[in-house]
C-alpha positions in Angstrom: 221.9 -51.1 -109.8 222.1 -49.9 -113.0 224.0 -53.1 -113.7 220.7 -55.1 -113.7 219.6 -52.9 -116.9 220.9 -53.8 -120.6 220.1 -50.3 -121.3 218.7 -46.7 -119.8 217.4 -44.7 -122.3 215.4 -42.4 -120.0 215.4 -39.8 -117.2 216.5 -41.2 -114.2 218.0 -40.2 -110.8 219.7 -43.3 -108.5 221.5 -43.6 -105.1 222.6 -47.3 -103.4 219.6 -48.3 -102.4 217.1 -46.4 -105.3 216.9 -45.8 -108.9 213.7 -43.8 -109.4 212.5 -43.2 -113.2 211.2 -41.1 -115.3 209.5 -43.0 -118.3 206.2 -45.3 -119.8 206.7 -48.3 -117.6 206.7 -51.1 -121.0 209.2 -49.3 -122.2 211.4 -48.9 -119.3 210.7 -52.8 -118.4 211.9 -54.0 -121.7 215.5 -52.4 -121.4 215.5 -54.8 -117.9 217.5 -57.9 -117.8 216.0 -60.9 -117.8 215.3 -62.5 -113.6 217.0 -59.9 -111.7 213.6 -58.6 -109.6 212.9 -60.0 -106.3 209.9 -58.7 -105.8 207.0 -56.6 -108.0 204.2 -54.7 -106.3 201.8 -53.1 -109.5 199.1 -51.0 -108.8 198.3 -50.0 -112.4 195.6 -47.2 -113.9 192.3 -49.4 -113.6 191.0 -47.6 -116.7 188.3 -45.6 -114.7 189.2 -41.8 -115.9 190.8 -40.8 -113.1 192.8 -37.5 -113.3 196.8 -38.6 -113.1 198.0 -35.5 -114.8 198.8 -36.9 -118.0 195.4 -38.6 -119.4 197.2 -42.0 -118.7 193.9 -43.9 -117.3 191.5 -43.4 -120.4 191.4 -46.6 -122.5 188.9 -46.5 -125.5 187.5 -50.1 -124.4 188.1 -52.5 -121.4 189.6 -55.0 -124.4 192.6 -52.6 -125.1 192.8 -51.9 -121.6 193.5 -55.5 -120.9 195.7 -55.9 -123.7 198.0 -53.4 -122.5 197.7 -55.1 -119.2 199.0 -58.0 -120.4 201.6 -56.6 -122.5 203.2 -54.8 -118.9 202.7 -58.2 -116.8 204.4 -60.4 -119.4 207.4 -58.0 -119.2 206.9 -58.4 -114.9 207.4 -61.8 -115.1 210.0 -61.7 -117.7 212.5 -60.0 -115.3 210.8 -61.8 -112.1 213.6 -64.2 -110.5 212.3 -67.8 -110.8 212.2 -67.5 -106.8 210.2 -64.0 -106.9 206.8 -63.2 -106.3 204.4 -60.4 -108.3 201.3 -58.6 -106.4 199.0 -56.8 -108.3 196.4 -54.6 -108.1 193.2 -53.8 -109.9 189.5 -52.9 -109.8 186.6 -55.7 -109.3 185.5 -55.1 -112.6 188.9 -56.1 -114.3 190.0 -58.3 -112.1 188.4 -61.2 -113.4 189.8 -61.0 -117.0 193.3 -60.3 -115.3 193.2 -63.9 -112.5 192.2 -65.8 -115.7 195.3 -64.3 -117.8 197.6 -65.2 -114.7 196.1 -68.5 -114.6 196.9 -69.6 -117.9 200.2 -68.6 -118.0 201.8 -68.0 -114.6 200.6 -69.7 -110.7 198.2 -67.6 -108.3 199.5 -68.4 -105.2 196.7 -66.1 -103.1 193.8 -63.8 -104.1 193.6 -61.5 -101.5 191.0 -58.5 -100.6 192.2 -55.3 -99.1 189.2 -53.5 -97.4 188.7 -50.5 -95.6 186.5 -48.7 -94.1 184.1 -45.9 -96.5 183.2 -46.0 -100.1 185.0 -43.4 -101.9 181.3 -42.7 -103.8 178.2 -42.9 -101.9 175.7 -44.5 -104.6 172.5 -44.4 -104.2 171.9 -47.5 -107.1 174.2 -49.5 -106.1 176.5 -51.0 -102.9 179.4 -48.7 -102.4 182.7 -50.4 -103.3 184.6 -51.0 -99.9 187.1 -53.6 -101.0 190.3 -53.9 -103.8 191.5 -57.2 -104.8 194.8 -58.3 -104.7 197.0 -61.2 -106.4 199.5 -62.8 -105.4 201.7 -64.8 -108.1 204.5 -66.5 -109.1 206.1 -67.9 -112.2 204.9 -71.8 -111.3 203.6 -73.9 -109.3 206.6 -75.7 -108.9 209.3 -72.9 -108.4 209.9 -72.0 -104.5 209.1 -68.0 -103.1 209.5 -66.0 -99.9 207.2 -66.3 -97.8 208.3 -64.7 -94.5 205.2 -65.8 -92.0 207.3 -64.6 -88.9 207.4 -61.0 -89.9 203.8 -60.2 -90.5 202.2 -62.2 -87.8 199.2 -60.0 -86.3 197.2 -60.7 -82.6 195.0 -63.7 -82.7 191.6 -62.7 -81.4 190.4 -66.2 -80.0 190.6 -67.8 -76.8 194.5 -66.4 -76.2 192.6 -63.1 -75.1 190.3 -65.6 -72.6 193.3 -67.4 -71.5 191.7 -70.6 -72.8 193.5 -73.9 -73.3 193.6 -75.6 -76.7 192.8 -79.3 -75.9 193.3 -80.5 -79.7 197.4 -80.4 -78.9 199.0 -83.1 -77.0 199.7 -82.0 -74.9 197.3 -79.1 -74.2 198.6 -75.4 -74.7 197.4 -72.3 -74.8 196.0 -70.5 -77.3 198.4 -68.5 -79.3 198.6 -64.9 -79.1 199.6 -64.3 -82.8 198.8 -65.5 -86.0 199.9 -65.6 -89.6 197.3 -63.1 -91.3 194.7 -64.3 -93.4 193.6 -63.0 -96.9 191.1 -60.3 -96.2 193.0 -57.2 -94.9 191.5 -54.5 -93.2 193.9 -51.5 -93.5 192.7 -48.1 -93.7 193.0 -46.0 -96.8 195.2 -43.0 -96.5 193.1 -39.6 -95.3 194.1 -36.5 -96.2 194.9 -35.8 -92.1 197.8 -38.7 -92.1 201.2 -37.6 -92.0 201.8 -40.2 -94.8 199.6 -38.5 -97.5 200.9 -37.3 -100.3 199.2 -35.5 -103.3 198.3 -38.3 -105.4 194.2 -39.2 -106.0 195.0 -43.3 -105.3 197.8 -43.8 -102.9 198.2 -46.8 -100.8 198.9 -47.2 -97.2 202.4 -47.7 -96.2 201.0 -50.5 -94.2 199.8 -52.5 -97.0 202.7 -52.7 -98.6 204.8 -52.9 -95.6 203.3 -56.3 -95.0 203.5 -57.0 -98.5 207.6 -56.2 -98.6 208.2 -58.1 -95.3 206.0 -61.3 -96.7 207.6 -61.9 -99.7 210.9 -60.1 -99.4 214.3 -59.9 -97.9 216.8 -57.3 -96.7 218.4 -56.5 -99.7 216.4 -57.5 -102.4 215.0 -55.7 -105.5 211.6 -54.7 -105.4 209.8 -52.9 -108.3 206.9 -50.6 -108.9 206.5 -50.0 -112.3 202.9 -48.1 -111.7 204.5 -45.8 -108.6 202.7 -42.9 -108.0 203.0 -41.7 -104.6 206.2 -43.6 -104.5 205.0 -45.6 -101.2 206.4 -49.0 -101.9 210.0 -47.3 -102.8 209.7 -45.7 -99.6 208.9 -48.6 -97.7 211.2 -51.0 -99.2 214.0 -48.9 -98.6 213.1 -48.5 -94.9 212.9 -52.2 -94.6 216.4 -52.4 -95.9 215.8 -53.4 -99.3 216.2 -51.8 -102.8 214.0 -50.4 -105.1 212.7 -49.7 -108.5 209.7 -47.2 -108.9 208.8 -45.8 -112.8 205.9 -43.3 -113.2 204.9 -41.5 -116.4 204.2 -38.0 -114.3 206.8 -35.9 -113.5 205.1 -34.7 -110.2 205.1 -37.7 -109.0 208.5 -38.7 -110.1 209.4 -35.6 -107.9 207.7 -37.4 -105.0 209.7 -40.8 -105.6 213.0 -38.7 -105.6 211.6 -37.0 -102.4 210.5 -40.4 -100.9 212.9 -42.5 -101.6 215.9 -40.5 -100.0 217.9 -39.7 -103.2 217.3 -36.0 -102.8 215.9 -32.9 -101.6 216.1 -30.9 -104.8 215.4 -31.2 -108.4 216.4 -29.1 -111.5 217.3 -26.8 -109.0 213.8 -26.9 -107.0 213.2 -27.9 -103.8 211.3 -30.9 -102.9 208.6 -30.1 -100.3 206.0 -32.0 -99.0 202.7 -31.3 -101.2 199.9 -31.4 -98.5 197.3 -30.0 -101.0 194.2 -31.8 -101.3 193.6 -34.5 -104.2 190.5 -33.7 -104.4 188.0 -30.8 -104.4 185.5 -32.5 -101.8 186.2 -31.5 -98.7 185.3 -33.1 -95.7 182.7 -31.4 -92.6 186.3 -30.3 -90.6 187.7 -28.1 -93.6 184.1 -26.4 -94.0 185.6 -23.8 -91.9 188.9 -22.0 -91.5 190.8 -21.8 -88.2 189.7 -18.2 -88.4 186.1 -19.1 -88.0 186.6 -21.7 -85.5 188.4 -18.8 -83.2 185.8 -16.5 -83.7 183.3 -19.0 -82.9 185.1 -20.1 -79.8 185.3 -16.3 -78.8 181.6 -16.1 -79.1 181.2 -19.0 -76.7 183.6 -17.1 -74.1 181.8 -13.7 -74.3 
């Protein structure tokens, strides 16, 4: 895949299926050739002051943050094929501005809501946030794009469960058991106890990326994530038979990418072992007690 770059003035590791890059996303994107990427999933820092280990989520004001977003968005559309698809996530505060920009320059196909089971911060001054918006876009309304609806069917919670007949059809037929998902996706967030958990503050679930990659790419297509973080996009793309390019500025996340992409289990002599450390110091109720505490408590009950 190195052939799709004009230059490669950055640190990277690669195999036949993946390229994992350590570097600034805009500077890396500038080195890609035009129209070489099939699918882009972008989940940038939201300018909320989160700790990504390199101070990369703290702009002085929203205007400067949005100007930065518009720069990398334009680079993404430059490298995207004419029939490619672009997905972008951001906060509810920033997305209206980004949406207007995309509508002016490109074409929005879908506005998607990813909702989950609980708010990260329990506010007593306003309603908690239980969703994140996603935009699905392409270069122009005139352009075709991949949408493999048959690969993303979900259970139809309609009359099919009750064996009802749809008399609107000629001849009448039973209701379908499956359907294409709507634009509101209920997918649980990644929790500390899950097998897919990585030590990253904003990890996205594999199920979310699986739906996007299945819908908007085919085996062998190149999937790009310019803000890879926990490198879920790369891991899922490779598992589904695609090729991936993942970029991140943080060396610790870069090492996660090398491991999750299946490129190597070592980096500069270091064994790359999954870190099950918590990405937050806030513990759940279960974690207030050690295994020894629980064992002693059980022993007391027995006695």
